[in-house]
N, CA and C of each residue as an Amber inpcrd file, in Angstrom:
protein
   456
  12.2590000 -55.0970000 -59.3720000  11.8280000 -56.3750000 -59.8930000
  11.2320000 -56.1370000 -61.2760000  11.6970000 -56.8920000 -62.2910000
  11.1620000 -56.6870000 -63.6290000   9.8380000 -57.4120000 -63.8010000
   9.1920000 -57.1460000 -64.9360000   7.8440000 -57.6590000 -65.1690000
   7.8100000 -59.1910000 -65.1740000   8.8000000 -59.8360000 -65.8280000
   8.8410000 -61.2950000 -65.8850000   9.0220000 -61.9200000 -64.5220000
   9.9260000 -61.3490000 -63.7240000  10.1570000 -61.8510000 -62.3660000
   8.9060000 -61.6960000 -61.5240000   8.2550000 -60.5320000 -61.6690000
   7.0430000 -60.2750000 -60.8880000   5.9600000 -61.2860000 -61.2680000
   5.8130000 -61.5820000 -62.5670000   4.8010000 -62.5440000 -62.9910000
   5.0540000 -63.9260000 -62.4050000   6.3280000 -64.3570000 -62.3690000
   6.6490000 -65.6500000 -61.7620000   6.3120000 -65.6300000 -60.2710000
   6.5870000 -64.5080000 -59.6100000   6.2540000 -64.3810000 -58.1830000
   4.7530000 -64.4710000 -57.9730000   3.9830000 -63.8070000 -58.8270000
   2.5290000 -63.8530000 -58.6990000   2.0320000 -65.2890000 -58.8130000
   2.5860000 -66.0300000 -59.7690000   2.1830000 -67.4220000 -59.9360000
   2.4700000 -68.2410000 -58.6920000   3.6480000 -68.0470000 -58.1190000
   4.0190000 -68.7820000 -56.9010000   3.1390000 -68.3770000 -55.7320000
   2.8640000 -67.0860000 -55.6200000   2.0200000 -66.5900000 -54.5360000
   0.6310000 -67.2030000 -54.6190000   0.0450000 -67.1890000 -55.8100000
  -1.3030000 -67.7310000 -55.9940000  -1.3210000 -69.2330000 -55.7080000
  -0.2930000 -69.9320000 -56.1730000  -0.2080000 -71.3760000 -55.9270000
  -0.1290000 -71.6570000 -54.4330000   0.6900000 -70.8670000 -53.7170000
   0.8420000 -71.0410000 -52.2760000  -0.4800000 -70.8370000 -51.5420000
  -1.3060000 -69.9220000 -52.0430000  -2.6090000 -69.6630000 -51.4190000
  -3.6750000 -70.6740000 -51.8300000  -3.3310000 -71.5340000 -52.7840000
  -4.3070000 -72.4970000 -53.2750000  -5.3170000 -71.8630000 -54.2060000
  -4.9470000 -70.7280000 -54.8020000  -5.8270000 -70.0460000 -55.7410000
  -5.3830000 -70.3530000 -57.1640000  -6.3340000 -70.5970000 -58.0330000
  -6.0290000 -70.8490000 -59.4300000  -5.4250000 -69.5860000 -60.0530000
  -4.3960000 -69.7630000 -60.8490000  -3.7630000 -68.6320000 -61.5190000
  -4.5440000 -68.3380000 -62.7970000  -5.4020000 -67.3200000 -62.7240000
  -6.2040000 -66.9330000 -63.8780000  -5.6640000 -65.6220000 -64.4510000
  -5.9210000 -65.3570000 -65.7270000  -5.4670000 -64.0950000 -66.3240000
  -6.0190000 -62.8700000 -65.5830000  -7.2440000 -62.9420000 -65.1220000
  -7.8490000 -61.7930000 -64.4380000  -7.2380000 -61.5920000 -63.0490000
  -6.9940000 -62.6810000 -62.3410000  -6.3870000 -62.5770000 -61.0130000
  -4.9600000 -62.0250000 -61.1380000  -4.2300000 -62.5170000 -62.1320000
  -2.8700000 -62.0300000 -62.3790000  -2.9050000 -60.5470000 -62.7570000
  -3.8630000 -60.1550000 -63.5770000  -3.9770000 -58.7480000 -63.9940000
  -4.2750000 -57.8400000 -62.8040000  -5.0970000 -58.3000000 -61.8860000
  -5.3830000 -57.5140000 -60.6740000  -4.0910000 -57.2790000 -59.9020000
  -3.2980000 -58.3150000 -59.7320000  -2.0280000 -58.1740000 -59.0230000
  -1.0790000 -57.2390000 -59.7710000  -1.0290000 -57.3520000 -61.0890000
  -0.1650000 -56.4790000 -61.8870000  -0.5720000 -55.0140000 -61.7350000
  -1.8640000 -54.7540000 -61.8180000  -2.3680000 -53.3810000 -61.7080000
  -2.0170000 -52.7980000 -60.3420000  -2.2480000 -53.5630000 -59.2790000
  -1.9370000 -53.0720000 -57.9340000  -0.4330000 -52.9100000 -57.7280000
   0.3680000 -53.8340000 -58.2650000   1.8170000 -53.7740000 -58.0830000
   2.4420000 -52.5790000 -58.7980000   1.7860000 -52.0830000 -59.8390000
   2.3000000 -50.9330000 -60.5840000   2.0880000 -49.6240000 -59.8380000
   1.2710000 -49.6420000 -58.8070000   0.9200000 -48.4270000 -58.0760000
   1.7990000 -48.2430000 -56.8400000   2.0370000 -46.9960000 -56.4730000
   2.7080000 -46.6810000 -55.2100000   1.6830000 -46.4680000 -54.0990000
   0.4320000 -46.3760000 -54.4850000  -0.6230000 -46.1130000 -53.5190000
  -1.7470000 -47.1250000 -53.6440000  -2.8920000 -46.7690000 -53.1090000
  -4.0310000 -47.6800000 -53.0840000  -5.0100000 -47.3580000 -54.2010000
  -5.8130000 -48.3540000 -54.5640000  -6.8400000 -48.2040000 -55.5960000
  -8.1630000 -48.7480000 -55.0750000  -9.2460000 -48.1740000 -55.5760000
 -10.5690000 -48.6840000 -55.2300000 -10.9030000 -49.8610000 -56.1490000
 -11.8480000 -50.7010000 -55.7550000 -12.2770000 -51.7860000 -56.6370000
 -12.7550000 -51.2640000 -57.9990000 -13.4180000 -50.1210000 -57.9930000
 -13.9050000 -49.5510000 -59.2440000 -12.7500000 -49.1020000 -60.1370000
 -11.7060000 -48.5300000 -59.5530000 -10.5370000 -48.1220000 -60.3420000
  -9.8370000 -49.3470000 -60.9410000  -9.7550000 -50.4090000 -60.1700000
  -9.1590000 -51.6510000 -60.6690000 -10.0230000 -52.2130000 -61.7880000
 -11.3310000 -52.1860000 -61.6070000 -12.2680000 -52.6830000 -62.6160000
 -12.1060000 -51.9210000 -63.9230000 -12.0020000 -50.5980000 -63.8550000
 -11.8220000 -49.7920000 -65.0680000 -10.5110000 -50.1490000 -65.7700000
  -9.4450000 -50.3620000 -65.0060000  -8.1650000 -50.7500000 -65.6020000
  -8.2530000 -52.1420000 -66.2340000  -8.9930000 -53.0400000 -65.6200000
  -9.1550000 -54.3850000 -66.1560000  -9.9730000 -54.3960000 -67.4380000
 -10.9320000 -53.4870000 -67.5580000 -11.7920000 -53.4450000 -68.7450000
 -10.9950000 -53.0870000 -69.9960000  -9.8270000 -52.4730000 -69.8270000
  -8.9500000 -52.1980000 -70.9620000  -8.3500000 -53.5130000 -71.4740000
  -8.1030000 -54.4560000 -70.5810000  -7.4750000 -55.7350000 -70.9300000
  -8.4740000 -56.8340000 -71.2880000  -9.6480000 -56.7880000 -70.6720000
 -10.6410000 -57.8480000 -70.8530000 -11.9610000 -57.2480000 -71.3070000
 -12.5440000 -57.8200000 -72.3580000 -13.8190000 -57.2990000 -72.8550000
 -14.9330000 -57.4560000 -71.8320000 -14.9340000 -58.6010000 -71.1830000
 -15.9940000 -58.8440000 -70.2070000 -15.3810000 -59.1770000 -68.8550000
 -15.6180000 -58.3130000 -67.9310000 -15.2770000 -58.5780000 -66.5330000
 -16.2480000 -57.7720000 -65.6780000 -16.8860000 -58.4320000 -64.7810000
 -17.8650000 -57.7610000 -63.9380000 -17.2460000 -57.2590000 -62.6460000
 -17.8320000 -56.2300000 -62.1220000 -17.3800000 -55.6800000 -60.8450000
 -17.4520000 -56.7190000 -59.7200000 -18.4900000 -57.5800000 -59.6740000
 -18.5040000 -58.6220000 -58.6300000 -17.2940000 -59.5570000 -58.7100000
 -16.8050000 -59.8460000 -59.9130000 -15.6090000 -60.6710000 -60.0770000
 -14.4000000 -59.9850000 -59.4600000 -14.2990000 -58.6780000 -59.6690000
 -13.1900000 -57.9090000 -59.1070000 -13.2690000 -57.9500000 -57.5840000
 -14.4380000 -57.6750000 -57.0350000 -14.6080000 -57.7080000 -55.5800000
 -14.2530000 -59.0830000 -55.0110000 -14.7320000 -60.1430000 -55.6340000
 -14.4780000 -61.4990000 -55.1430000 -12.9700000 -61.7960000 -55.1340000
 -12.2900000 -61.4410000 -56.2280000 -10.8490000 -61.6790000 -56.3030000
 -10.0810000 -60.8400000 -55.2930000 -10.4730000 -59.5950000 -55.1130000
  -9.8120000 -58.7460000 -54.1160000  -9.9710000 -59.3120000 -52.7150000
 -11.1650000 -59.7910000 -52.4020000 -11.4110000 -60.3780000 -51.0860000
 -10.5560000 -61.6240000 -50.8690000 -10.4350000 -62.4730000 -51.9090000
  -9.6170000 -63.6890000 -51.7930000  -8.1360000 -63.3400000 -51.6160000
  -7.6550000 -62.3720000 -52.3880000  -6.2490000 -61.9750000 -52.3000000
  -5.9490000 -61.3060000 -50.9590000  -6.8840000 -60.5050000 -50.4680000
  -6.6950000 -59.8590000 -49.1630000  -6.7350000 -60.8980000 -48.0420000
  -7.6380000 -61.8590000 -48.1290000  -7.7200000 -62.9120000 -47.1120000
  -6.4280000 -63.7210000 -47.0660000  -5.7760000 -63.8620000 -48.2140000
  -4.5190000 -64.5860000 -48.2830000  -3.3130000 -63.7540000 -47.8970000
  -3.5190000 -62.4680000 -47.6800000  -2.4330000 -61.5890000 -47.2690000
  -1.5610000 -61.0920000 -48.4080000  -1.9660000 -61.3260000 -49.6490000
  -1.1900000 -60.8770000 -50.8080000  -1.3400000 -59.3770000 -50.9980000
  -2.5290000 -58.8800000 -50.7330000  -2.7870000 -57.4420000 -50.8080000
  -3.3520000 -56.9940000 -49.4650000  -3.2450000 -55.7180000 -49.2140000
  -3.7610000 -55.1620000 -47.9650000  -5.0250000 -54.3730000 -48.2370000
  -5.9720000 -54.4850000 -47.3290000  -7.1910000 -53.6800000 -47.4010000
  -6.9240000 -52.3760000 -46.6650000  -7.2050000 -51.2750000 -47.3270000
  -7.0540000 -49.9470000 -46.7550000  -8.4470000 -49.4100000 -46.4790000
  -8.6790000 -48.9870000 -45.2500000  -9.9770000 -48.4070000 -44.8940000
  -9.7970000 -46.8960000 -44.8550000 -10.3620000 -46.2410000 -45.8260000
 -10.2540000 -44.7800000 -45.9360000 -11.1380000 -44.1370000 -44.8620000
 -10.7780000 -42.9330000 -44.4140000 -11.6440000 -42.2590000 -43.4280000
 -13.1000000 -42.1230000 -43.8870000 -13.3190000 -42.1360000 -45.2160000
 -14.6900000 -42.0690000 -45.7450000 -15.4110000 -43.4140000 -45.6340000
 -14.7150000 -44.4360000 -45.1180000 -15.1910000 -45.8090000 -44.9590000
 -15.1640000 -46.6080000 -46.2660000 -14.6990000 -46.0230000 -47.3540000
 -14.5170000 -46.7210000 -48.6240000 -13.3370000 -47.6900000 -48.4780000
 -13.4740000 -48.8870000 -49.0180000 -12.3770000 -49.8460000 -49.0010000
 -11.5120000 -49.6690000 -50.2360000 -10.2150000 -49.7030000 -50.0230000
  -9.2350000 -49.6330000 -51.0980000  -8.2700000 -50.7950000 -50.9140000
  -7.4620000 -51.0410000 -51.9370000  -6.5310000 -52.1550000 -51.8840000
  -5.1430000 -51.7020000 -52.3090000  -4.1360000 -52.3680000 -51.7240000
  -2.7490000 -51.9980000 -51.9170000  -1.9020000 -53.2620000 -51.9910000
  -1.0080000 -53.3090000 -52.9870000  -0.0770000 -54.4320000 -53.0990000
   1.1280000 -54.1300000 -52.2170000   1.2890000 -54.9080000 -51.1940000
   2.3330000 -54.6670000 -50.2040000   3.6310000 -55.3180000 -50.6670000
   4.6100000 -54.4890000 -51.0540000   5.8730000 -54.9880000 -51.5930000
   6.9140000 -55.2910000 -50.5350000   6.8910000 -54.5250000 -49.4790000
   8.0130000 -54.5380000 -48.5430000   7.9250000 -55.5930000 -47.4830000
   7.4240000 -55.1850000 -46.3560000   7.4300000 -56.0330000 -45.1750000
   6.6010000 -57.2930000 -45.3960000   7.1990000 -58.4120000 -45.0510000
   6.4080000 -59.6310000 -45.0350000   6.0510000 -59.8850000 -43.5790000
   5.0160000 -60.6080000 -43.3750000   4.5800000 -60.8470000 -42.0110000
   3.7740000 -59.6820000 -41.4730000   3.5280000 -59.7160000 -40.2010000
   2.6660000 -58.7290000 -39.5570000   3.3200000 -57.3450000 -39.5360000
   2.6120000 -56.3750000 -40.0540000   3.0630000 -54.9860000 -40.0080000
   1.8680000 -54.0800000 -40.2660000   2.0920000 -52.7770000 -40.2200000
   1.0140000 -51.8030000 -40.3940000   1.3820000 -50.8130000 -41.4900000
   0.4680000 -49.8750000 -41.7690000   0.6830000 -48.9230000 -42.8600000
   0.3810000 -47.4930000 -42.4390000   1.1290000 -46.5680000 -43.0490000
   0.8190000 -45.1400000 -42.9980000   0.2140000 -44.8110000 -44.3570000
  -0.9870000 -44.2220000 -44.3300000  -1.7340000 -43.9170000 -45.5430000
  -1.8220000 -42.4160000 -45.7150000  -1.3260000 -41.9010000 -46.8390000
  -1.5150000 -40.4830000 -47.1300000  -2.8840000 -40.3330000 -47.7850000
  -3.7720000 -39.6320000 -47.1200000  -5.1440000 -39.4800000 -47.6200000
  -5.2340000 -38.4730000 -48.7540000  -4.1210000 -37.7940000 -49.0460000
  -4.1140000 -36.8390000 -50.1450000  -3.6080000 -37.4750000 -51.4380000
  -2.3710000 -37.9880000 -51.4260000  -1.7810000 -38.5390000 -52.6590000
  -1.9390000 -40.0550000 -52.7650000  -2.4760000 -40.7130000 -51.7270000
  -2.7330000 -42.1520000 -51.6940000  -1.4850000 -43.0100000 -51.5210000
  -0.3600000 -42.4070000 -51.2330000   0.8510000 -43.1890000 -51.0290000
   0.7090000 -44.0030000 -49.7560000   1.2890000 -45.1990000 -49.7640000
   1.2330000 -46.0900000 -48.6120000   2.6710000 -46.4320000 -48.2210000
   2.9610000 -46.3360000 -46.9400000   4.2790000 -46.7010000 -46.4290000
   4.1240000 -47.7890000 -45.3870000   5.0130000 -48.7820000 -45.4600000
   5.0080000 -49.8500000 -44.4640000   5.5630000 -49.3480000 -43.1410000
   4.9340000 -49.7630000 -42.0690000   5.3990000 -49.4930000 -40.7080000
   5.7250000 -50.8570000 -40.0960000   7.0080000 -51.2020000 -39.9980000
   7.3500000 -52.5520000 -39.5430000   7.1270000 -52.7990000 -38.0560000
   7.1420000 -51.7590000 -37.2510000   6.9740000 -51.9510000 -35.8170000
   5.5010000 -52.1790000 -35.4750000   5.2810000 -53.0400000 -34.5180000
   3.9330000 -53.2460000 -34.0080000   3.9930000 -53.1380000 -32.4960000
   3.4020000 -52.0880000 -31.9810000   3.4050000 -51.8760000 -30.5360000
   2.0740000 -52.2920000 -29.9000000   1.2860000 -53.0100000 -30.6580000
  -0.0410000 -53.3760000 -30.1500000  -0.0040000 -54.5170000 -29.1380000
   1.0970000 -55.2320000 -29.0360000   1.1540000 -56.3680000 -28.1060000
   0.8560000 -55.9400000 -26.6710000   1.4080000 -54.8010000 -26.2660000
   1.1500000 -54.2910000 -24.9170000  -0.3340000 -53.9690000 -24.7480000
  -0.9020000 -53.3110000 -25.7460000  -2.3330000 -52.9820000 -25.6950000
  -3.1770000 -54.2490000 -25.6540000  -2.7990000 -55.2490000 -26.4400000
  -3.5570000 -56.4980000 -26.4590000  -3.6100000 -57.1280000 -25.0690000
  -2.4640000 -57.1380000 -24.3840000  -2.4280000 -57.6890000 -23.0260000
  -3.3330000 -56.9300000 -22.0800000  -3.2880000 -55.5900000 -22.1520000
  -4.1430000 -54.7550000 -21.3060000  -5.6200000 -54.9920000 -21.5910000
  -5.9580000 -55.0660000 -22.8660000  -7.3620000 -55.2650000 -23.2580000
  -7.8450000 -56.6450000 -22.8160000  -7.0080000 -57.6680000 -23.0180000
  -7.3910000 -59.0270000 -22.6050000  -7.6070000 -59.0990000 -21.1010000
  -6.7290000 -58.4330000 -20.3430000  -6.8740000 -58.4150000 -18.8830000
  -8.1490000 -57.6920000 -18.4840000  -8.4050000 -56.5380000 -19.0850000
  -9.5780000 -55.7330000 -18.7330000 -10.8870000 -56.4130000 -19.1090000
 -10.8980000 -57.0970000 -20.2630000 -12.1510000 -57.7000000 -20.7250000
 -12.3020000 -59.1540000 -20.3130000 -11.1870000 -59.7660000 -19.9220000
 -11.2370000 -61.1880000 -19.6050000 -11.3010000 -62.0450000 -20.8540000
 -11.0990000 -61.4290000 -21.9960000 -11.1780000 -62.1490000 -23.2660000
  -9.8110000 -62.4560000 -23.8360000  -9.8010000 -62.8760000 -25.0750000
  -8.5620000 -63.2240000 -25.7630000  -8.5320000 -62.4810000 -27.1020000
  -7.4870000 -61.7220000 -27.3360000  -7.3220000 -61.0070000 -28.6080000
  -6.7620000 -62.0000000 -29.6240000  -7.3970000 -62.0980000 -30.7710000
  -6.9160000 -63.0140000 -31.8080000  -6.2680000 -62.2980000 -32.9850000
  -6.5570000 -61.0160000 -33.1520000  -5.9180000 -60.2300000 -34.2110000
  -6.2190000 -58.7570000 -33.9780000  -5.5360000 -57.9170000 -34.7440000
  -5.8190000 -56.4790000 -34.6950000  -5.4780000 -55.8520000 -36.0380000
  -6.0600000 -54.7060000 -36.2800000  -5.8010000 -53.9350000 -37.4870000
  -5.4470000 -52.5230000 -37.0470000  -4.2640000 -52.0680000 -37.4340000
  -3.8410000 -50.7110000 -37.1190000  -3.4540000 -50.0450000 -38.4200000
  -3.9980000 -48.8790000 -38.6500000  -3.7100000 -48.1140000 -39.8630000
  -3.5820000 -46.6600000 -39.4590000  -2.5290000 -46.0130000 -39.9100000
  -2.3040000 -44.6050000 -39.6080000  -2.6420000 -43.7830000 -40.8350000
  -3.5930000 -42.8610000 -40.6990000  -3.9900000 -41.9820000 -41.7970000
  -3.4320000 -40.5920000 -41.5550000  -3.0440000 -39.9320000 -42.6140000
  -2.5380000 -38.5740000 -42.4800000  -2.0330000 -38.0400000 -43.7970000
  -1.1480000 -37.0700000 -43.7120000  -0.5400000 -36.4780000 -44.8940000
   0.9430000 -36.8020000 -44.8930000   1.4540000 -37.2860000 -46.0270000
   2.8870000 -37.5350000 -46.1390000   3.6090000 -36.1820000 -46.1390000
   4.9090000 -36.2230000 -46.0230000   5.6900000 -34.9830000 -45.9410000
   5.4280000 -34.0750000 -47.1460000   5.4560000 -34.6440000 -48.3500000
   5.2580000 -33.8400000 -49.5600000   3.8840000 -33.1640000 -49.5620000
   2.8520000 -33.8940000 -49.2360000   1.5000000 -33.3230000 -49.2230000
   1.3460000 -32.2990000 -48.1030000   1.9830000 -32.5400000 -46.9620000
   1.9290000 -31.5950000 -45.8470000   2.5730000 -30.2690000 -46.2310000
   3.7220000 -30.3340000 -46.8980000   4.4100000 -29.1180000 -47.3440000
   3.5560000 -28.3740000 -48.3610000   2.9520000 -29.1020000 -49.2950000
   2.0780000 -28.4680000 -50.2930000   0.8810000 -27.7960000 -49.6280000
   0.2670000 -28.4740000 -48.6420000  -0.8870000 -27.9100000 -47.9570000
  -0.4930000 -26.6460000 -47.1700000   0.6340000 -26.7190000 -46.4750000
   1.0920000 -25.5390000 -45.7170000   1.4160000 -24.3870000 -46.6440000
   1.9130000 -24.6740000 -47.8360000   2.1970000 -23.6390000 -48.8310000
   0.9350000 -22.9390000 -49.3060000  -0.1560000 -23.7060000 -49.4080000
  -1.4400000 -23.1200000 -49.8320000  -2.0710000 -22.2580000 -48.7600000
  -1.8260000 -22.6050000 -47.4840000  -2.4660000 -21.8650000 -46.3970000
  -1.6060000 -20.6900000 -45.9140000  -0.3700000 -20.6170000 -46.3900000
   0.5280000 -19.5230000 -45.9470000   0.1990000 -18.2180000 -46.6400000
């Protein structure tokens, strides 16, 4: 997808979510879309400061939260408990991610096997499951090979 097409998509996405299309919100989406992996709010803020003289970190956090709530970007919970964000290009609808904790690459996992677990949990607790979050953390093939090469 070229830059012009992506910008038109961002505008449509924001309109669909009922969010105003602002230069800063569009820039956040552009920065995330350029990455193959995840970024922290601080990394996004630093990239935005190159484009905008004044932008506060709270503005970045607020926009990330709105975009994540709308499903435009995914929230990545790192094992360190730090929140990161990722522009999900592939799968639309409900899906999960494999996160490489070394190189930060994110891969879509289209299968969701949690439905069986949800039924078991609802039966055991007597409650009702309304949503779930599944994220797989590990090392991608390239990082695994590099790590094994260092330990050999």
